[in-house]
C-alpha positions as CSV (number, residue, x, y, z in Angstrom):
1,M,-5.6,1.7,1.9
2,A,-3.2,-1.9,1.4
3,I,-4.5,-2.8,-1.3
4,P,-5.3,0.3,-4.1
5,S,-8.5,1.5,-5.3
6,P,-8.1,0.5,-9.2
7,T,-7.3,3.6,-11.5
8,E,-7.4,4.1,-15.5
9,T,-3.8,3.5,-15.4
10,S,-3.2,1.2,-13.3
11,T,-3.1,-2.7,-13.9
12,A,-2.9,-6.1,-11.0
13,L,-0.2,-8.1,-12.6
14,I,-0.6,-11.8,-11.9
15,T,1.8,-14.3,-12.7
16,G,0.7,-18.6,-13.4
17,A,-2.9,-16.3,-14.5
18,S,-3.5,-19.4,-16.7
19,S,-4.9,-22.1,-14.3
20,G,-5.8,-22.2,-10.4
21,I,-5.0,-20.1,-7.9
22,G,-3.7,-17.3,-10.2
23,R,-6.7,-17.6,-12.6
24,E,-8.7,-17.1,-9.0
25,F,-6.6,-14.1,-7.9
26,A,-7.2,-12.6,-11.8
27,R,-11.2,-12.9,-11.6
28,Q,-11.3,-11.3,-8.5
29,L,-9.3,-8.7,-9.0
30,A,-11.3,-8.2,-11.7
31,E,-14.3,-8.3,-9.8
32,R,-12.9,-5.5,-7.4
33,G,-12.5,-3.3,-10.5
34,H,-8.8,-3.7,-11.3
35,H,-7.3,-3.8,-14.9
36,V,-5.4,-7.6,-14.7
37,T,-2.1,-8.5,-16.5
38,L,-2.5,-11.8,-16.9
39,V,1.4,-13.8,-17.4
40,A,1.6,-17.5,-18.2
41,R,3.7,-19.9,-20.7
42,D,0.0,-21.4,-21.7
43,E,-1.3,-18.2,-24.1
44,Q,-5.0,-19.9,-25.1
45,R,-5.8,-20.3,-21.9
46,L,-4.5,-16.6,-21.3
47,R,-6.9,-15.2,-23.7
48,E,-9.9,-17.6,-22.7
49,L,-9.3,-15.9,-19.7
50,Q,-9.0,-12.2,-21.0
51,Q,-12.6,-12.7,-22.5
52,E,-14.1,-13.9,-19.6
53,L,-13.0,-11.1,-17.6
54,G,-14.0,-8.4,-20.6
55,G,-11.5,-8.6,-23.1
56,E,-8.7,-6.8,-24.0
57,S,-10.0,-3.4,-22.6
58,R,-10.0,-4.9,-19.0
59,A,-7.3,-8.1,-19.2
60,H,-4.1,-7.6,-21.1
61,V,-2.2,-10.9,-22.0
62,I,1.6,-11.9,-22.2
63,T,2.9,-14.8,-22.1
64,C,6.3,-15.5,-20.9
65,D,8.3,-18.6,-19.5
66,L,9.7,-16.6,-16.3
67,A,12.6,-19.1,-15.8
68,D,14.1,-17.2,-18.8
69,A,15.5,-14.0,-17.9
70,K,15.0,-12.6,-21.3
71,Q,11.5,-13.4,-21.6
72,R,11.1,-11.6,-18.3
73,E,12.9,-9.0,-19.4
74,R,10.5,-8.7,-22.7
75,M,7.7,-9.3,-20.1
76,A,8.3,-6.1,-18.3
77,Q,8.5,-4.1,-21.6
78,A,5.3,-5.2,-22.4
79,V,3.4,-3.8,-19.5
80,E,1.4,-0.9,-20.8
81,R,-0.2,0.4,-17.6
82,T,1.5,1.0,-13.6
83,V,1.9,-2.0,-11.4
84,E,-0.2,-0.8,-8.2
85,V,-0.6,-5.0,-7.8
86,L,2.1,-7.5,-8.1
87,V,1.1,-11.5,-7.5
88,N,4.2,-13.7,-7.6
89,N,1.9,-16.5,-8.3
90,A,3.6,-18.9,-10.6
91,G,5.6,-22.3,-9.4
92,F,5.4,-26.0,-10.1
93,G,7.4,-28.6,-7.8
94,I,9.5,-31.9,-8.2
95,Y,8.3,-34.5,-5.7
96,K,11.3,-36.8,-5.9
97,P,14.6,-36.8,-4.0
98,F,17.0,-35.1,-4.7
99,V,19.9,-37.5,-6.0
100,E,17.3,-39.1,-8.1
101,S,16.0,-35.3,-10.0
102,D,17.0,-34.0,-13.0
103,R,19.7,-31.2,-12.7
104,E,18.3,-28.8,-15.2
105,Q,14.6,-29.5,-13.1
106,E,15.9,-28.1,-10.3
107,L,17.6,-25.4,-11.5
108,R,14.4,-24.0,-13.3
109,Q,12.2,-24.7,-10.3
110,V,14.9,-22.5,-8.3
111,R,15.0,-19.5,-11.1
112,V,10.7,-19.7,-11.0
113,L,10.0,-20.0,-6.8
114,V,12.8,-18.0,-6.3
115,E,14.9,-16.0,-9.2
116,A,11.6,-14.5,-10.7
117,V,9.8,-13.1,-7.4
118,V,12.7,-11.4,-6.4
119,D,13.1,-10.4,-10.4
120,L,9.7,-9.1,-10.7
121,T,9.5,-7.6,-7.0
122,A,12.9,-5.9,-7.5
123,R,10.9,-3.9,-10.9
124,W,7.7,-2.6,-9.7
125,L,8.3,-2.5,-5.7
126,P,10.5,0.3,-5.4
127,A,7.9,2.6,-7.4
128,M,5.2,1.5,-5.2
129,V,7.2,2.7,-2.0
130,E,8.2,5.8,-4.2
131,R,4.3,6.9,-4.7
132,R,3.5,5.5,-1.7
133,R,0.8,3.1,-3.2
134,G,0.7,-0.5,-4.1
135,C,0.5,-4.3,-2.8
136,V,2.8,-7.3,-3.2
137,I,1.5,-10.9,-2.5
138,N,3.9,-13.5,-2.8
139,V,2.3,-16.9,-3.2
140,S,4.8,-19.7,-0.7
141,S,3.2,-22.3,1.1
142,V,3.2,-24.1,4.2
143,S,5.6,-26.6,2.8
144,A,7.9,-23.5,3.7
145,F,7.4,-24.2,7.9
146,Q,9.4,-27.2,7.4
147,P,12.3,-29.4,5.5
148,L,10.8,-31.9,3.4
149,P,12.9,-34.6,2.5
150,G,11.7,-35.9,-1.4
151,N,10.3,-32.4,-2.0
152,A,13.7,-30.7,-1.1
153,G,14.3,-28.0,-3.0
154,Y,10.8,-26.9,-3.9
155,A,10.3,-26.5,0.0
156,A,13.7,-24.2,0.0
157,A,12.2,-22.3,-2.6
158,K,9.1,-21.5,-0.7
159,A,11.0,-20.9,2.8
160,H,12.7,-17.8,0.2
161,V,9.4,-16.7,-0.6
162,L,8.4,-16.4,2.9
163,L,11.4,-14.9,4.6
164,F,12.0,-13.0,1.9
165,S,8.4,-11.5,2.0
166,E,8.1,-10.9,5.9
167,A,11.5,-9.3,5.4
168,L,10.1,-6.6,2.5
169,H,6.8,-6.5,4.8
170,A,8.5,-4.6,7.5
171,E,11.5,-2.7,5.1
172,V,8.3,-0.9,3.3
173,K,6.0,-0.9,5.9
174,P,6.5,3.2,6.9
175,S,5.6,3.8,2.9
176,G,2.0,2.4,3.5
177,V,2.8,-0.5,0.6
178,T,2.1,-4.0,2.0
179,V,4.1,-7.3,1.6
180,T,1.9,-9.9,1.9
181,A,3.3,-14.1,2.0
182,V,0.5,-16.5,1.0
183,C,0.9,-20.1,2.6
184,P,-1.4,-22.6,1.3
185,G,-1.8,-26.1,2.5
186,P,-3.2,-28.4,-0.3
187,V,-5.2,-27.2,-3.1
188,R,-7.6,-28.9,-5.5
189,T,-6.1,-27.7,-8.7
190,E,-4.1,-29.4,-11.5
191,F,-0.8,-28.5,-9.7
192,Q,-1.1,-31.9,-8.0
193,K,-1.7,-34.0,-10.8
194,R,0.8,-32.0,-13.1
195,N,3.7,-32.4,-10.6
196,E,3.1,-36.1,-9.5
197,A,2.2,-34.6,-5.7
198,Y,0.5,-37.8,-4.7
199,F,2.2,-37.4,-0.9
200,A,-1.1,-35.1,-0.2
201,E,-3.8,-37.2,-1.0
202,R,-2.7,-38.8,2.3
203,L,-3.5,-35.6,3.9
204,P,-7.2,-35.2,5.4
205,D,-9.9,-33.3,3.9
206,F,-10.4,-30.6,5.9
207,V,-7.2,-29.4,5.1
208,W,-8.2,-29.2,1.0
209,L,-8.9,-26.0,-0.1
210,G,-10.3,-24.5,-3.5
211,P,-8.3,-22.3,-5.5
212,D,-11.0,-19.3,-4.9
213,R,-10.8,-19.7,-1.3
214,V,-7.0,-19.6,-1.5
215,A,-7.1,-15.7,-3.5
216,R,-10.0,-15.1,-1.9
217,D,-8.3,-15.3,2.0
218,A,-5.0,-13.7,0.3
219,I,-6.1,-10.9,-0.9
220,A,-8.3,-10.1,2.6
221,A,-4.7,-10.7,4.3
222,A,-3.2,-8.0,1.7
223,E,-6.3,-5.6,2.4
224,A,-5.5,-5.8,6.3
225,G,-2.0,-5.2,5.7
226,K,-0.6,-9.0,7.2
227,R,2.1,-10.1,6.7
228,V,1.5,-13.5,6.1
229,V,-1.9,-15.8,6.1
230,I,-2.6,-19.4,5.5
231,P,-5.9,-19.8,3.9
232,G,-8.4,-21.0,5.1
233,G,-10.2,-21.2,8.3
234,P,-9.2,-22.2,12.3
235,H,-8.9,-25.9,11.3
236,V,-6.3,-25.3,8.8
237,R,-4.1,-22.8,10.5
238,A,-4.6,-25.4,13.5
239,A,-3.1,-28.2,11.1
240,F,0.0,-26.7,9.6
241,A,0.9,-23.0,12.0
242,P,2.5,-25.3,14.5
243,N,4.5,-26.9,12.1
244,R,6.5,-23.4,11.6
245,Y,7.7,-23.7,15.2
246,V,8.4,-27.3,16.2
247,P,12.2,-28.1,16.4
248,T,13.7,-29.6,13.2
249,S,14.7,-32.8,14.7
250,L,11.3,-33.2,15.2
251,S,9.4,-32.3,12.2
252,L,12.2,-34.1,9.9
253,P,11.0,-37.5,10.8
254,V,7.3,-37.1,10.4
255,A,7.6,-35.0,7.0
256,A,10.0,-38.1,5.6
257,R,7.6,-40.3,6.8
258,L,4.9,-38.7,4.9
259,M,6.6,-37.6,1.7
260,R,8.2,-41.3,1.5
261,A,6.2,-42.9,-1.5
C-alpha cells in the first residue's frame, strides 16, 4: 500500500498546514486515522486546526519558517513520531517581472519551494526506504509545465519539484515507497489574493478547484502509487496537461500574454 496504514507511533507531517490545501491534507489524513504533524508559521491557525482534529493526542503543532535552515532543524528535532507520510505543501509565489522583483523575496521563494522540499525529503525519505514503508507527496503546480514570464522564479521552482519528485519516484519504487508530484491548476484559496496572482482570474471557471478536491485527488493518486497527478476531472487535465509537451517556442508567447498585467 502506497500510503501506510496509521500506527500508534507514526505521523503524517504536512507543511503549510495552516490554510488552503495544506489544511485539507491534514483534515483528510486525520479522517483516515493518521496522527498529523502540522507545520506552518501561524501558530494560532495551527492550534485551531489541532482542536478541530481532536486535540494534542491527534495533532502536533510546530511553528516554523521553512525559509530558515535553523528553524527547519529545530522543527525536525521537535517531531515526536516516525514520519511515514510527508506532504511538502508550503509555498508562496511572486507574480511580477523578475527585474522588478525584490532580490531577497526571490531567494526566499527558492528557499521555501525548493530548498525546504529537498531538505525535508532528505530527512525522512531514506528511513522510509529502509523500512520499505512510506509516502511523500510534493505539491508542484501546472505552472511547472512551461516557463512563465512574470512568474519566472515560481514556475522554475515548481518545475524543480516536479522533476525531483518524478526522479525520486523511480529511484524508490522498488522499495515500495511512493513519491507523488501534485500539479494543481488554480485553486480557490487565500493564495491568489495573498500573492497577487490576479492573472488566474482570466482562466475559465471550469479549471478552478477547491482545496478539498486537490487534497482528495492527491491522496488518491499517492494511494495508487502514481508518479504525477493533475487534480480535477478530465476537463482540467485536458486544459493543462498538453502544456508540458508543447514546444517552448509556442507556449512562451502565449504564457507571456496570459501573465501580462
